[in-house]
C-alpha positions as CSV (number, residue, x, y, z in Angstrom):
1,L,90.9,-162.4,-39.7
2,A,91.4,-160.6,-42.9
3,S,91.3,-163.8,-45.0
4,N,88.8,-165.8,-43.0
5,G,86.5,-163.1,-41.5
6,P,85.0,-163.4,-38.1
7,R,84.3,-167.1,-38.6
8,G,88.0,-167.8,-38.6
9,L,87.9,-166.9,-34.9
10,S,84.8,-168.7,-33.9
11,N,86.7,-171.3,-31.8
12,H,88.9,-168.7,-30.2
13,P,88.1,-168.2,-26.5
14,D,88.1,-164.4,-26.9
15,F,85.8,-164.3,-29.9
16,G,82.8,-162.1,-29.5
17,P,82.0,-159.0,-27.5
18,P,82.8,-158.7,-23.9
19,V,80.1,-160.1,-21.6
20,F,79.1,-158.2,-18.4
21,I,76.6,-159.1,-15.7
22,G,74.7,-156.7,-13.5
23,G,71.6,-155.8,-11.7
24,D,70.0,-153.8,-9.0
25,S,68.7,-154.6,-5.6
26,S,67.9,-158.4,-5.3
27,G,68.8,-158.6,-9.0
28,G,72.2,-157.2,-8.2
29,G,72.7,-159.8,-5.5
30,S,71.6,-162.5,-7.9
31,A,74.0,-161.2,-10.6
32,M,76.8,-161.2,-8.1
33,A,75.9,-164.8,-7.1
34,A,76.0,-165.8,-10.7
35,L,79.4,-164.1,-11.1
36,L,80.7,-166.0,-8.1
37,K,79.3,-169.3,-9.2
38,L,81.2,-168.8,-12.5
39,Q,84.3,-168.2,-10.5
40,V,84.1,-171.7,-8.9
41,A,82.6,-173.4,-12.0
42,P,83.8,-171.6,-15.1
43,D,82.8,-174.4,-17.3
44,L,79.1,-173.3,-16.8
45,F,79.8,-170.3,-19.1
46,V,80.3,-171.4,-22.8
47,G,82.0,-174.6,-21.7
48,G,84.7,-172.5,-19.9
49,S,85.9,-170.9,-23.1
50,R,84.8,-167.4,-22.1
51,R,84.9,-165.4,-18.9
52,L,82.9,-162.4,-17.8
53,A,84.4,-159.1,-18.5
54,G,83.0,-157.4,-15.4
55,G,80.0,-156.8,-13.2
56,F,78.0,-153.8,-12.2
57,F,75.8,-153.7,-9.2
58,Y,73.4,-150.9,-8.2
59,S,72.3,-151.2,-4.6
60,P,72.8,-154.9,-4.6
61,W,71.3,-157.0,-1.8
62,T,74.1,-159.4,-1.0
63,N,73.8,-160.1,2.7
64,L,70.8,-162.4,3.1
65,K,71.3,-162.3,6.9
66,C,70.5,-158.5,6.7
67,N,72.7,-157.7,9.7
68,T,75.1,-155.0,8.8
69,P,74.7,-151.9,11.0
70,E,73.2,-149.8,8.1
71,Y,70.0,-151.9,8.2
72,Y,69.4,-149.9,11.4
73,S,71.4,-146.8,11.2
74,N,70.0,-145.9,7.8
75,A,66.4,-146.7,8.6
76,Y,63.9,-144.1,7.5
77,A,62.8,-141.5,9.9
78,K,60.6,-138.4,9.8
79,I,61.8,-135.7,12.0
80,S,59.6,-132.8,13.0
81,N,60.3,-129.6,14.7
82,P,57.1,-127.9,15.9
83,F,58.9,-124.5,16.2
84,L,59.7,-124.3,12.5
85,K,56.2,-124.1,10.9
86,D,56.6,-125.2,7.2
87,A,60.3,-126.0,7.3
88,G,60.0,-128.1,10.5
89,E,60.0,-131.5,8.9
90,A,62.8,-133.6,7.4
91,H,62.9,-137.1,6.0
92,V,66.2,-139.0,6.5
93,G,67.3,-142.5,5.9
94,D,66.1,-145.0,3.3
95,L,62.8,-143.7,1.8
96,M,62.2,-147.1,0.0
97,F,61.9,-149.0,3.3
98,N,60.0,-146.7,5.6
99,G,58.9,-149.1,8.3
100,H,60.3,-149.3,11.8
101,P,63.8,-150.8,11.8
102,S,62.7,-154.0,13.6
103,E,59.8,-154.5,11.1
104,N,62.2,-153.9,8.2
105,A,64.7,-156.4,9.6
106,E,62.0,-159.0,10.0
107,A,60.8,-158.4,6.4
108,F,64.3,-158.4,5.0
109,Q,65.2,-161.6,6.8
110,G,62.0,-163.3,5.7
111,N,62.7,-162.4,2.1
112,G,66.2,-163.8,2.5
113,L,64.9,-167.1,3.8
114,Q,62.4,-167.3,0.9
115,Y,65.2,-166.6,-1.6
116,V,67.1,-169.6,-0.3
117,G,64.1,-171.9,-0.2
118,G,64.0,-172.0,3.6
119,N,67.5,-173.4,3.9
120,K,69.0,-171.2,6.7
121,S,72.5,-172.4,6.0
122,R,72.4,-170.7,2.7
123,L,71.9,-167.3,4.4
124,V,75.7,-167.3,4.9
125,D,76.6,-169.4,1.8
126,P,79.4,-167.6,-0.1
127,I,77.5,-167.9,-3.4
128,F,73.9,-167.5,-2.4
129,S,74.7,-164.7,0.0
130,P,77.7,-163.0,-1.7
131,F,78.4,-160.7,1.3
132,H,79.8,-163.9,2.9
133,T,82.0,-164.9,0.0
134,T,85.7,-165.6,0.5
135,A,89.0,-164.3,-0.8
136,E,89.6,-167.6,-2.4
137,I,86.4,-167.3,-4.5
138,L,86.9,-163.6,-5.3
139,R,90.6,-164.0,-6.4
140,G,90.8,-163.6,-10.2
141,A,87.2,-162.3,-10.5
142,P,86.6,-159.7,-13.2
143,P,86.3,-155.9,-12.4
144,M,83.3,-154.9,-10.3
145,Y,81.4,-151.6,-10.0
146,F,79.1,-150.8,-7.1
147,A,76.8,-147.8,-6.8
148,V,74.9,-147.4,-3.6
149,G,73.1,-144.6,-1.7
150,A,74.6,-143.5,1.5
151,A,71.2,-143.4,3.1
152,E,70.0,-146.8,2.1
153,S,69.5,-149.7,4.4
154,I,71.7,-152.1,2.5
155,E,74.6,-149.7,2.0
156,G,76.8,-151.9,4.2
157,D,76.3,-154.8,1.8
158,S,78.1,-152.9,-1.0
159,T,80.7,-151.2,1.1
160,I,82.0,-154.4,2.8
161,L,81.7,-156.6,-0.4
162,A,83.6,-154.0,-2.5
163,Q,86.3,-153.9,0.2
164,K,86.5,-157.7,0.3
165,A,86.8,-157.8,-3.5
166,A,89.6,-155.2,-3.5
167,M,91.5,-156.9,-0.7
168,S,91.3,-160.1,-2.9
169,G,93.0,-158.4,-5.8
170,V,89.8,-157.6,-7.8
171,Q,89.5,-154.2,-9.5
172,A,86.6,-152.9,-7.4
173,Y,85.0,-149.5,-7.8
174,L,82.5,-148.2,-5.2
175,D,80.5,-145.0,-5.6
176,I,78.5,-144.0,-2.5
177,Y,76.0,-141.2,-3.2
178,N,75.2,-139.0,-0.2
179,G,71.5,-138.6,0.7
180,M,70.4,-141.2,-1.8
181,W,68.1,-144.1,-1.0
182,H,67.8,-147.7,-2.2
183,V,68.0,-148.2,-6.0
184,F,68.1,-144.5,-6.8
185,P,70.2,-144.6,-10.0
């Protein structure tokens, strides 16, 4: 390096800065899908000479079936207490998706189907819908960081996927922020 400068390393697989991938919400799910695709087809990234250094995902939408319990248990609700004048109202759940849980579920599932071009089998595809990925695909993946609000509808997507990654030997970090809604960071 001292005699040839950076060009002397241009063919070295580790040359260059580390490359990370990340995103939030559906972009987080797409970033995770890209990371997983590179796990099964590493030649797609610089001819296989480089690997991702890691991934960061903020409130990623990874379960295109939209069927973890949090899609219902973290649904938005406005709670009123007529006996407590000004302090008698509270807002709980995911403020970003404030429809009725069944309406939200229908909208989420419709978006998922659009995302996969109407191909229902892709709703559980381990790449298109990373929530459904396998230990085989995850094994050897780069470190992953997840940040998710405890009150958001898709909190289960991050929690379960981070657990799957960790159980597959991936360095997985999960921060769950109490009282926070979808894509708060």
